[in-house]
OpenMM code with the backbone's topology and positions (N, CA, C; nanometers):
from openmm import Vec3, app, unit

residues = "UNK UNK UNK UNK UNK UNK UNK UNK UNK UNK UNK UNK UNK UNK UNK UNK UNK UNK UNK UNK UNK UNK UNK UNK UNK UNK UNK UNK UNK UNK UNK UNK UNK UNK UNK UNK UNK UNK UNK UNK UNK UNK UNK UNK UNK UNK UNK UNK UNK UNK UNK UNK UNK UNK UNK UNK UNK UNK UNK UNK UNK UNK UNK UNK UNK UNK UNK UNK UNK UNK UNK UNK UNK UNK UNK UNK UNK UNK UNK UNK UNK UNK UNK UNK UNK UNK UNK UNK UNK UNK UNK UNK UNK UNK UNK UNK UNK UNK UNK UNK UNK UNK UNK UNK UNK UNK UNK UNK UNK UNK UNK UNK UNK UNK UNK UNK UNK UNK UNK UNK UNK UNK UNK UNK UNK UNK UNK UNK UNK UNK UNK UNK UNK UNK UNK UNK UNK UNK UNK UNK UNK UNK UNK UNK UNK UNK UNK UNK UNK UNK UNK UNK UNK UNK UNK UNK UNK UNK UNK UNK UNK".split()
positions = [
    Vec3(5.3705, -1.8756, -2.0474),
    Vec3(5.2571, -1.9603, -2.0168),
    Vec3(5.1944, -2.0024, -2.1492),
    Vec3(5.1676, -2.1329, -2.1598),
    Vec3(5.1095, -2.1848, -2.2826),
    Vec3(4.9605, -2.1532, -2.2883),
    Vec3(4.9015, -2.1712, -2.4059),
    Vec3(4.7585, -2.1449, -2.4254),
    Vec3(4.6726, -2.2324, -2.3357),
    Vec3(4.7120, -2.3579, -2.3159),
    Vec3(4.6366, -2.4491, -2.2294),
    Vec3(4.6434, -2.4043, -2.0847),
    Vec3(4.7618, -2.3588, -2.0419),
    Vec3(4.7746, -2.3104, -1.9046),
    Vec3(4.6890, -2.1855, -1.8822),
    Vec3(4.6896, -2.0931, -1.9832),
    Vec3(4.6076, -1.9727, -1.9718),
    Vec3(4.4598, -2.0091, -1.9641),
    Vec3(4.4160, -2.1057, -2.0407),
    Vec3(4.2761, -2.1501, -2.0403),
    Vec3(4.2385, -2.2055, -1.9040),
    Vec3(4.3321, -2.2793, -1.8393),
    Vec3(4.3047, -2.3344, -1.7071),
    Vec3(4.2875, -2.2238, -1.6042),
    Vec3(4.3634, -2.1133, -1.6167),
    Vec3(4.3564, -2.0025, -1.5216),
    Vec3(4.2339, -1.9155, -1.5487),
    Vec3(4.2049, -1.8866, -1.6737),
    Vec3(4.0966, -1.7968, -1.7117),
    Vec3(3.9621, -1.8705, -1.7166),
    Vec3(3.9612, -1.9962, -1.7443),
    Vec3(3.8387, -2.0738, -1.7640),
    Vec3(3.7389, -2.0675, -1.6497),
    Vec3(3.7792, -2.1006, -1.5258),
    Vec3(3.6811, -2.0988, -1.4157),
    Vec3(3.6158, -1.9622, -1.3920),
    Vec3(3.6921, -1.8504, -1.3880),
    Vec3(3.6238, -1.7226, -1.3671),
    Vec3(3.5278, -1.6865, -1.4808),
    Vec3(3.5687, -1.7134, -1.6027),
    Vec3(3.4814, -1.6839, -1.7167),
    Vec3(3.3574, -1.7728, -1.7121),
    Vec3(3.3749, -1.8966, -1.6759),
    Vec3(3.2610, -1.9880, -1.6648),
    Vec3(3.1646, -1.9450, -1.5551),
    Vec3(3.2188, -1.9027, -1.4420),
    Vec3(3.1349, -1.8560, -1.3314),
    Vec3(3.0591, -1.7300, -1.3721),
    Vec3(3.1256, -1.6391, -1.4417),
    Vec3(3.0598, -1.5159, -1.4867),
    Vec3(2.9486, -1.5481, -1.5869),
    Vec3(2.9741, -1.6407, -1.6774),
    Vec3(2.8729, -1.6791, -1.7762),
    Vec3(2.7524, -1.7432, -1.7075),
    Vec3(2.7771, -1.8287, -1.6082),
    Vec3(2.6679, -1.8926, -1.5345),
    Vec3(2.5866, -1.7874, -1.4593),
    Vec3(2.6540, -1.6922, -1.3947),
    Vec3(2.5839, -1.5854, -1.3223),
    Vec3(2.4989, -1.5035, -1.4177),
    Vec3(2.5509, -1.4735, -1.5372),
    Vec3(2.4759, -1.3974, -1.6358),
    Vec3(2.3508, -1.4729, -1.6799),
    Vec3(2.3631, -1.6005, -1.7030),
    Vec3(2.2481, -1.6828, -1.7422),
    Vec3(2.1438, -1.6852, -1.6313),
    Vec3(2.1858, -1.7031, -1.5060),
    Vec3(2.0921, -1.7075, -1.3936),
    Vec3(2.0223, -1.5730, -1.3727),
    Vec3(2.0982, -1.4636, -1.3806),
    Vec3(2.0381, -1.3308, -1.3644),
    Vec3(1.9412, -1.2992, -1.4776),
    Vec3(1.9741, -1.3387, -1.5987),
    Vec3(1.8842, -1.3170, -1.7122),
    Vec3(1.7536, -1.3931, -1.6910),
    Vec3(1.7622, -1.5162, -1.6462),
    Vec3(1.6409, -1.5941, -1.6185),
    Vec3(1.5591, -1.5353, -1.5059),
    Vec3(1.6254, -1.4898, -1.4009),
    Vec3(1.5560, -1.4300, -1.2860),
    Vec3(1.4810, -1.3044, -1.3293),
    Vec3(1.5461, -1.2204, -1.4113),
    Vec3(1.4825, -1.0986, -1.4603),
    Vec3(1.3672, -1.1319, -1.5549),
    Vec3(1.3874, -1.2266, -1.6440),
    Vec3(1.2847, -1.2616, -1.7420),
    Vec3(1.1589, -1.3160, -1.6762),
    Vec3(1.1726, -1.3808, -1.5632),
    Vec3(1.0561, -1.4379, -1.4955),
    Vec3(1.0080, -1.3513, -1.3791),
    Vec3(1.0445, -1.2228, -1.3796),
    Vec3(0.9874, -1.1284, -1.2850),
    Vec3(1.0550, -1.1185, -1.1514),
    Vec3(1.1768, -1.1674, -1.1375),
    Vec3(1.2409, -1.1621, -1.0072),
    Vec3(1.3144, -1.0332, -0.9779),
    Vec3(1.3402, -0.9521, -1.0787),
    Vec3(1.4224, -0.8325, -1.0544),
    Vec3(1.3496, -0.7065, -1.0960),
    Vec3(1.3256, -0.6216, -1.0004),
    Vec3(1.2758, -0.4890, -1.0287),
    Vec3(1.1393, -0.4810, -1.0933),
    Vec3(1.0637, -0.5824, -1.0907),
    Vec3(0.9306, -0.5786, -1.1496),
    Vec3(0.8300, -0.5561, -1.0384),
    Vec3(0.7324, -0.4728, -1.0667),
    Vec3(0.6308, -0.4495, -0.9648),
    Vec3(0.5369, -0.5691, -0.9571),
    Vec3(0.4852, -0.5911, -0.8384),
    Vec3(0.3818, -0.6920, -0.8175),
    Vec3(0.2633, -0.6187, -0.7596),
    Vec3(0.1421, -0.6615, -0.7890),
    Vec3(0.0246, -0.5904, -0.7389),
    Vec3(0.0223, -0.5867, -0.5858),
    Vec3(-0.0239, -0.4735, -0.5335),
    Vec3(-0.0393, -0.4608, -0.3891),
    Vec3(-0.1538, -0.5498, -0.3425),
    Vec3(-0.1558, -0.5763, -0.2127),
    Vec3(-0.2576, -0.6633, -0.1519),
    Vec3(-0.3127, -0.5938, -0.0283),
    Vec3(-0.4360, -0.6252, 0.0058),
    Vec3(-0.4958, -0.5714, 0.1290),
    Vec3(-0.6111, -0.6604, 0.1702),
    Vec3(-0.6367, -0.6617, 0.2980),
    Vec3(-0.7516, -0.7348, 0.3510),
    Vec3(-0.8605, -0.6358, 0.3908),
    Vec3(-0.9594, -0.6826, 0.4626),
    Vec3(-1.0668, -0.5934, 0.5057),
    Vec3(-1.0134, -0.4798, 0.5929),
    Vec3(-1.0820, -0.3679, 0.5867),
    Vec3(-1.0452, -0.2518, 0.6668),
    Vec3(-1.1547, -0.2186, 0.7655),
    Vec3(-1.1540, -0.0962, 0.8133),
    Vec3(-1.2566, -0.0518, 0.9061),
    Vec3(-1.2849, 0.0967, 0.8851),
    Vec3(-1.4050, 0.1362, 0.9219),
    Vec3(-1.4519, 0.2741, 0.9122),
    Vec3(-1.4922, 0.3175, 1.0524),
    Vec3(-1.4499, 0.4361, 1.0912),
    Vec3(-1.4850, 0.4889, 1.2224),
    Vec3(-1.6286, 0.5405, 1.2207),
    Vec3(-1.7101, 0.4883, 1.3113),
    Vec3(-1.8492, 0.5325, 1.3236),
    Vec3(-1.8497, 0.6751, 1.3775),
    Vec3(-1.9083, 0.7697, 1.3039),
    Vec3(-1.9138, 0.9064, 1.3564),
    Vec3(-1.9935, 0.9096, 1.4872),
    Vec3(-1.9447, 0.9855, 1.5830),
    Vec3(-2.0140, 0.9963, 1.7111),
    Vec3(-2.1105, 1.1138, 1.7072),
    Vec3(-2.2136, 1.1088, 1.7900),
    Vec3(-2.3102, 1.2185, 1.7987),
    Vec3(-2.2357, 1.3452, 1.8366),
    Vec3(-2.2661, 1.4524, 1.7690),
    Vec3(-2.2017, 1.5794, 1.7977),
    Vec3(-2.0680, 1.5967, 1.7273),
    Vec3(-2.0167, 1.4911, 1.6659),
    Vec3(-1.8898, 1.5031, 1.5928),
    Vec3(-1.9164, 1.5721, 1.4598),
    Vec3(-1.8128, 1.6261, 1.4028),
    Vec3(-1.8263, 1.6861, 1.2701),
    Vec3(-1.8786, 1.5804, 1.1738),
    Vec3(-1.9463, 1.6251, 1.0712),
    Vec3(-2.0058, 1.5280, 0.9791),
    Vec3(-1.8998, 1.4722, 0.8840),
    Vec3(-1.8047, 1.3994, 0.9389),
    Vec3(-1.7008, 1.3334, 0.8611),
    Vec3(-1.6578, 1.2089, 0.9362),
    Vec3(-1.5982, 1.1183, 0.8627),
    Vec3(-1.5400, 0.9993, 0.9237),
    Vec3(-1.4191, 0.9598, 0.8408),
    Vec3(-1.3610, 0.8452, 0.8697),
    Vec3(-1.2427, 0.8006, 0.7959),
    Vec3(-1.2437, 0.6492, 0.7830),
    Vec3(-1.1790, 0.6022, 0.6773),
    Vec3(-1.1614, 0.4588, 0.6531),
    Vec3(-1.0129, 0.4261, 0.6637),
    Vec3(-0.9855, 0.3026, 0.7076),
    Vec3(-0.8484, 0.2603, 0.7339),
    Vec3(-0.8252, 0.1210, 0.6759),
    Vec3(-0.7117, 0.1052, 0.6083),
    Vec3(-0.6727, -0.0235, 0.5505),
    Vec3(-0.5230, -0.0425, 0.5731),
    Vec3(-0.4783, -0.1667, 0.5672),
    Vec3(-0.3355, -0.1982, 0.5632),
    Vec3(-0.3091, -0.2547, 0.4246),
    Vec3(-0.2247, -0.1857, 0.3501),
    Vec3(-0.1927, -0.2245, 0.2127),
    Vec3(-0.0491, -0.2752, 0.2108),
    Vec3(-0.0291, -0.3971, 0.1607),
    Vec3(0.1030, -0.4596, 0.1531),
    Vec3(0.1522, -0.4590, 0.0084),
    Vec3(0.2808, -0.4314, -0.0072),
    Vec3(0.3427, -0.4330, -0.1392),
    Vec3(0.4479, -0.5441, -0.1416),
    Vec3(0.4188, -0.6575, -0.2062),
    Vec3(0.5159, -0.7677, -0.2091),
    Vec3(0.6266, -0.7474, -0.3126),
    Vec3(0.6138, -0.6445, -0.3965),
    Vec3(0.7125, -0.6214, -0.5015),
    Vec3(0.8250, -0.5297, -0.4578),
    Vec3(0.9228, -0.5153, -0.5457),
    Vec3(1.0387, -0.4303, -0.5192),
    Vec3(1.0111, -0.2835, -0.5514),
    Vec3(0.9154, -0.2582, -0.6392),
    Vec3(0.8877, -0.1230, -0.6874),
    Vec3(0.7864, -0.0551, -0.5970),
    Vec3(0.8155, 0.0638, -0.5448),
    Vec3(0.7181, 0.1349, -0.4625),
    Vec3(0.5906, 0.1657, -0.5434),
    Vec3(0.4804, 0.1752, -0.4745),
    Vec3(0.3528, 0.2100, -0.5374),
    Vec3(0.2914, 0.3231, -0.4560),
    Vec3(0.1771, 0.3733, -0.4988),
    Vec3(0.1082, 0.4800, -0.4276),
    Vec3(-0.0421, 0.4586, -0.4342),
    Vec3(-0.1080, 0.4806, -0.3239),
    Vec3(-0.2541, 0.4835, -0.3192),
    Vec3(-0.2938, 0.6230, -0.3654),
    Vec3(-0.3591, 0.6317, -0.4797),
    Vec3(-0.3897, 0.7623, -0.5394),
    Vec3(-0.5348, 0.8047, -0.5207),
    Vec3(-0.6212, 0.7155, -0.4774),
    Vec3(-0.7605, 0.7538, -0.4593),
    Vec3(-0.8442, 0.6381, -0.4092),
    Vec3(-0.9689, 0.6703, -0.3780),
    Vec3(-1.0617, 0.5683, -0.3288),
    Vec3(-1.2038, 0.6129, -0.3573),
    Vec3(-1.2912, 0.5157, -0.3642),
    Vec3(-1.4344, 0.5419, -0.3747),
    Vec3(-1.5050, 0.4367, -0.2905),
    Vec3(-1.6337, 0.4619, -0.2620),
    Vec3(-1.7091, 0.3630, -0.1870),
    Vec3(-1.8498, 0.3550, -0.2399),
    Vec3(-1.9243, 0.2566, -0.1914),
    Vec3(-2.0553, 0.2265, -0.2475),
    Vec3(-2.1535, 0.3420, -0.2382),
    Vec3(-2.1298, 0.4401, -0.1515),
    Vec3(-2.2225, 0.5508, -0.1351),
    Vec3(-2.1878, 0.6700, -0.2223),
    Vec3(-2.0790, 0.6622, -0.2980),
    Vec3(-2.0369, 0.7753, -0.3803),
    Vec3(-1.9790, 0.8854, -0.2930),
    Vec3(-1.9717, 1.0045, -0.3472),
    Vec3(-1.9158, 1.1150, -0.2711),
    Vec3(-1.7647, 1.1156, -0.2783),
    Vec3(-1.7081, 1.2189, -0.2229),
    Vec3(-1.5634, 1.2417, -0.2309),
    Vec3(-1.4918, 1.1754, -0.1138),
    Vec3(-1.3834, 1.1048, -0.1417),
    Vec3(-1.2965, 1.0476, -0.0385),
    Vec3(-1.1588, 1.1093, -0.0576),
    Vec3(-1.1009, 1.1564, 0.0514),
    Vec3(-0.9762, 1.2320, 0.0445),
    Vec3(-0.8636, 1.1586, 0.1176),
    Vec3(-0.7583, 1.1148, 0.0460),
    Vec3(-0.6412, 1.0614, 0.1168),
    Vec3(-0.5787, 1.1762, 0.1978),
    Vec3(-0.5465, 1.1494, 0.3233),
    Vec3(-0.4871, 1.2554, 0.4046),
    Vec3(-0.3818, 1.1993, 0.4975),
    Vec3(-0.2977, 1.2895, 0.5430),
    Vec3(-0.1905, 1.2555, 0.6339),
    Vec3(-0.1971, 1.3511, 0.7524),
    Vec3(-0.1722, 1.2975, 0.8709),
    Vec3(-0.1715, 1.3794, 0.9922),
    Vec3(-0.0333, 1.4413, 1.0110),
    Vec3(-0.0323, 1.5666, 1.0492),
    Vec3(0.0916, 1.6388, 1.0763),
    Vec3(0.0987, 1.6602, 1.2265),
    Vec3(0.2048, 1.6143, 1.2875),
    Vec3(0.2183, 1.6253, 1.4332),
    Vec3(0.3121, 1.7405, 1.4663),
    Vec3(0.2645, 1.8298, 1.5528),
    Vec3(0.3447, 1.9428, 1.5982),
    Vec3(0.3389, 1.9444, 1.7498),
    Vec3(0.4320, 1.8749, 1.8118),
    Vec3(0.4303, 1.8632, 1.9571),
    Vec3(0.3090, 1.7836, 2.0011),
    Vec3(0.2362, 1.8368, 2.0991),
    Vec3(0.1168, 1.7672, 2.1479),
    Vec3(-0.0031, 1.7916, 2.0577),
    Vec3(0.0066, 1.8912, 1.9709),
    Vec3(-0.1042, 1.9234, 1.8809),
    Vec3(-0.0752, 1.8664, 1.7423),
    Vec3(-0.1692, 1.8846, 1.6555),
    Vec3(-0.1488, 1.8384, 1.5196),
    Vec3(-0.2608, 1.8850, 1.4299),
    Vec3(-0.2436, 1.8603, 1.3049),
    Vec3(-0.3466, 1.8917, 1.2067),
    Vec3(-0.3357, 1.7868, 1.0964),
    Vec3(-0.4132, 1.8037, 0.9930),
    Vec3(-0.4061, 1.7093, 0.8829),
    Vec3(-0.4037, 1.7868, 0.7534),
    Vec3(-0.3562, 1.7185, 0.6479),
    Vec3(-0.3574, 1.7804, 0.5166),
    Vec3(-0.3922, 1.6760, 0.4118),
    Vec3(-0.4697, 1.7167, 0.3112),
    Vec3(-0.4967, 1.6246, 0.2014),
    Vec3(-0.3679, 1.6011, 0.1229),
    Vec3(-0.3536, 1.4817, 0.0688),
    Vec3(-0.2362, 1.4487, -0.0124),
    Vec3(-0.2830, 1.3878, -0.1440),
    Vec3(-0.2012, 1.4022, -0.2455),
    Vec3(-0.2336, 1.3446, -0.3765),
    Vec3(-0.2226, 1.1929, -0.3747),
    Vec3(-0.1341, 1.1405, -0.2887),
    Vec3(-0.1131, 0.9959, -0.2830),
    Vec3(-0.0501, 0.9589, -0.1493),
    Vec3(-0.0739, 0.8344, -0.1085),
    Vec3(-0.0115, 0.7780, 0.0109),
    Vec3(0.0866, 0.6701, -0.0350),
    Vec3(0.2135, 0.6780, 0.0030),
    Vec3(0.3128, 0.5820, -0.0467),
    Vec3(0.2949, 0.4421, 0.0125),
    Vec3(0.3193, 0.3428, -0.0740),
    Vec3(0.3240, 0.2023, -0.0325),
    Vec3(0.4628, 0.1533, -0.0737),
    Vec3(0.5575, 0.1504, 0.0214),
    Vec3(0.6961, 0.1190, -0.0153),
    Vec3(0.7120, -0.0231, -0.0702),
    Vec3(0.8129, -0.0399, -0.1546),
    Vec3(0.8465, -0.1736, -0.2031),
    Vec3(0.8800, -0.2648, -0.0866),
    Vec3(0.8262, -0.3846, -0.0893),
    Vec3(0.8451, -0.4835, 0.0176),
    Vec3(0.8054, -0.4268, 0.1541),
    Vec3(0.7039, -0.3388, 0.1546),
    Vec3(0.6607, -0.2765, 0.2791),
    Vec3(0.5098, -0.2621, 0.2851),
    Vec3(0.4646, -0.1797, 0.3795),
    Vec3(0.3213, -0.1623, 0.4031),
    Vec3(0.2862, -0.0153, 0.4210),
    Vec3(0.1652, 0.0156, 0.3863),
    Vec3(0.0994, 0.1400, 0.4252),
    Vec3(-0.0022, 0.0979, 0.5300),
    Vec3(0.0198, 0.1367, 0.6542),
    Vec3(-0.0705, 0.1014, 0.7638),
    Vec3(-0.1448, 0.2291, 0.8030),
    Vec3(-0.2705, 0.2379, 0.7641),
    Vec3(-0.3497, 0.3559, 0.7970),
    Vec3(-0.3968, 0.3480, 0.9416),
    Vec3(-0.3978, 0.4662, 1.0070),
    Vec3(-0.4435, 0.4737, 1.1456),
    Vec3(-0.4896, 0.6164, 1.1736),
    Vec3(-0.5682, 0.6360, 1.2806),
    Vec3(-0.6105, 0.7718, 1.3143),
    Vec3(-0.4927, 0.8637, 1.3463),
    Vec3(-0.3784, 0.8099, 1.3776),
    Vec3(-0.2623, 0.8900, 1.4136),
    Vec3(-0.1705, 0.9208, 1.2960),
    Vec3(-0.1939, 0.8612, 1.1783),
    Vec3(-0.0991, 0.8801, 1.0682),
    Vec3(-0.1684, 0.9154, 0.9371),
    Vec3(-0.2203, 0.8178, 0.8673),
    Vec3(-0.2808, 0.8402, 0.7362),
    Vec3(-0.4149, 0.7683, 0.7312),
    Vec3(-0.5080, 0.8237, 0.6529),
    Vec3(-0.6375, 0.7589, 0.6367),
    Vec3(-0.7062, 0.8105, 0.5119),
    Vec3(-0.8271, 0.7615, 0.4909),
    Vec3(-0.9117, 0.8068, 0.3815),
    Vec3(-1.0301, 0.8799, 0.4442),
    Vec3(-1.0300, 1.0132, 0.4347),
    Vec3(-1.1349, 1.0927, 0.4965),
    Vec3(-1.2598, 1.0922, 0.4089),
    Vec3(-1.3741, 1.0717, 0.4753),
    Vec3(-1.5040, 1.0722, 0.4089),
    Vec3(-1.5806, 1.1918, 0.4660),
    Vec3(-1.5875, 1.3041, 0.3900),
    Vec3(-1.6437, 1.4276, 0.4447),
    Vec3(-1.7914, 1.4233, 0.4833),
    Vec3(-1.8741, 1.3569, 0.4100),
    Vec3(-2.0185, 1.3604, 0.4376),
    Vec3(-2.0789, 1.2208, 0.4238),
    Vec3(-2.0515, 1.1315, 0.5205),
    Vec3(-2.1038, 0.9950, 0.5082),
    Vec3(-2.2542, 0.9899, 0.5329),
    Vec3(-2.3202, 0.8908, 0.4751),
    Vec3(-2.4606, 0.8688, 0.5091),
    Vec3(-2.4680, 0.8097, 0.6501),
    Vec3(-2.5861, 0.7961, 0.7059),
    Vec3(-2.5946, 0.7306, 0.8378),
    Vec3(-2.5350, 0.5896, 0.8310),
    Vec3(-2.4512, 0.5590, 0.9277),
    Vec3(-2.3864, 0.4278, 0.9367),
    Vec3(-2.4191, 0.3680, 1.0718),
    Vec3(-2.4102, 0.2356, 1.0803),
    Vec3(-2.4335, 0.1692, 1.2084),
    Vec3(-2.3173, 0.0745, 1.2384),
    Vec3(-2.2835, 0.0617, 1.3647),
    Vec3(-2.1744, -0.0261, 1.4055),
    Vec3(-2.2012, -0.1681, 1.3579),
    Vec3(-2.0974, -0.2322, 1.3067),
    Vec3(-2.1083, -0.3692, 1.2571),
    Vec3(-2.1401, -0.3777, 1.1090),
    Vec3(-2.1840, -0.2703, 1.0501),
    Vec3(-2.2179, -0.2678, 0.9072),
    Vec3(-2.0908, -0.2845, 0.8238),
    Vec3(-2.1030, -0.3560, 0.7110),
    Vec3(-1.9921, -0.3712, 0.6167),
    Vec3(-2.0206, -0.2850, 0.4946),
    Vec3(-1.9174, -0.2139, 0.4462),
    Vec3(-1.9324, -0.1293, 0.3280),
    Vec3(-1.8213, -0.1618, 0.2277),
    Vec3(-1.8497, -0.1378, 0.1011),
    Vec3(-1.7565, -0.1707, -0.0086),
    Vec3(-1.6741, -0.0483, -0.0491),
    Vec3(-1.5448, -0.0694, -0.0685),
    Vec3(-1.4536, 0.0346, -0.1149),
    Vec3(-1.3787, -0.0141, -0.2379),
    Vec3(-1.3337, 0.0789, -0.3193),
    Vec3(-1.2403, 0.0518, -0.4285),
    Vec3(-1.1216, 0.1443, -0.4094),
    Vec3(-1.0036, 0.0864, -0.3955),
    Vec3(-0.8806, 0.1630, -0.3803),
    Vec3(-0.8085, 0.1660, -0.5148),
    Vec3(-0.7554, 0.2833, -0.5511),
    Vec3(-0.6885, 0.3030, -0.6788),
    Vec3(-0.5404, 0.3327, -0.6540),
    Vec3(-0.4547, 0.2702, -0.7339),
    Vec3(-0.3104, 0.2814, -0.7164),
    Vec3(-0.2434, 0.3307, -0.8442),
    Vec3(-0.1233, 0.3845, -0.8286),
    Vec3(-0.0491, 0.4335, -0.9439),
    Vec3(-0.0070, 0.3183, -1.0361),
    Vec3(0.0405, 0.2065, -0.9807),
    Vec3(0.0922, 0.0971, -1.0631),
    Vec3(0.0078, -0.0303, -1.0566),
    Vec3(-0.0553, -0.0552, -0.9458),
    Vec3(-0.1307, -0.1800, -0.9274),
    Vec3(-0.2742, -0.1634, -0.9753),
    Vec3(-0.3390, -0.2748, -1.0056),
    Vec3(-0.4815, -0.2665, -1.0396),
    Vec3(-0.5638, -0.2242, -0.9172),
    Vec3(-0.6831, -0.1774, -0.9419),
    Vec3(-0.7730, -0.1395, -0.8330),
    Vec3(-0.8003, -0.2588, -0.7425),
    Vec3(-0.8216, -0.2292, -0.6148),
    Vec3(-0.8599, -0.3321, -0.5179),
    Vec3(-1.0008, -0.3027, -0.4696),
    Vec3(-1.0874, -0.4020, -0.4755),
    Vec3(-1.2215, -0.3910, -0.4166),
    Vec3(-1.2157, -0.4597, -0.2814),
    Vec3(-1.2482, -0.3831, -0.1784),
    Vec3(-1.2359, -0.4319, -0.0409),
    Vec3(-1.3605, -0.3974, 0.0387),
    Vec3(-1.3765, -0.4672, 0.1479),
    Vec3(-1.4832, -0.4356, 0.2425),
    Vec3(-1.4209, -0.3776, 0.3686),
    Vec3(-1.5003, -0.2953, 0.4357),
    Vec3(-1.4565, -0.2393, 0.5637),
    Vec3(-1.5750, -0.2424, 0.6587),
    Vec3(-1.5474, -0.2754, 0.7845),
    Vec3(-1.6528, -0.2816, 0.8851),
    Vec3(-1.6569, -0.1500, 0.9626),
    Vec3(-1.7784, -0.1015, 0.9844),
    Vec3(-1.7989, 0.0195, 1.0631),
    Vec3(-1.7814, -0.0173, 1.2109),
    Vec3(-1.6920, 0.0561, 1.2782),
    Vec3(-1.6631, 0.0294, 1.4193),
    Vec3(-1.6833, 0.1536, 1.5046),
    Vec3(-1.7407, 0.1356, 1.6213),
    Vec3(-1.7527, 0.2446, 1.7185),
    Vec3(-1.6127, 0.2806, 1.7663),
    Vec3(-1.5906, 0.4050, 1.8109),
    Vec3(-1.4565, 0.4448, 1.8565),
    Vec3(-1.3976, 0.3507, 1.9610),
    Vec3(-1.4787, 0.2999, 2.0524),
    Vec3(-1.4271, 0.2096, 2.1567),
    Vec3(-1.3854, 0.0736, 2.1020),
    Vec3(-1.4352, 0.0378, 1.9838),
    Vec3(-1.4079, -0.0938, 1.9260),
    Vec3(-1.2976, -0.0924, 1.8215),
    Vec3(-1.2415, 0.0231, 1.7917),
    Vec3(-1.1433, 0.0321, 1.6831),
    Vec3(-1.0143, -0.0401, 1.7211),
    Vec3(-0.9423, -0.0932, 1.6222),
    Vec3(-0.8135, -0.1585, 1.6508),
    Vec3(-0.7145, -0.0589, 1.7097),
    Vec3(-0.6330, -0.1038, 1.7977),
    Vec3(-0.5319, -0.0163, 1.8602),
    Vec3(-0.3957, -0.0474, 1.8058),
] * unit.nanometer
topology = app.Topology()
chain = topology.addChain("A")
for resn in residues:
    res = topology.addResidue(resn, chain)
    for name in ("N", "CA", "C"):
        topology.addAtom(name, app.Element.getBySymbol(name[0]), res)
């Protein structure tokens, strides 16, 4: 086989590989591959403590991660100060309990959907709250910048299902 014939056979695959390399390099350079993107969230809600209930409540948010890299919700604060504890519910048959966690995962290209049945932000000693009231929160993440969000206080009968 002559040199020209070899070039005709080898040329297209080498050209395709070079084009793919150029495209992948550009995609990576402009943030398309494996780069984290900041998480996003909208308004949340806080469960209004009921009379006779323990002096604690919880806040709930849906956090979306549009990036490929997983992130974690590592903490939270609110306008009233005090300690807020990320926690996860443990289900054991019909019963269950909860445990504090260091972080709540926000999967890449996924969501952390907080609910009374799964994960939430426990507020051990809230001040008096009233249904319909809006309160300010700051959520802290391992990789993303902090998010300042609002949450509406809802009576148990009014909470999202």
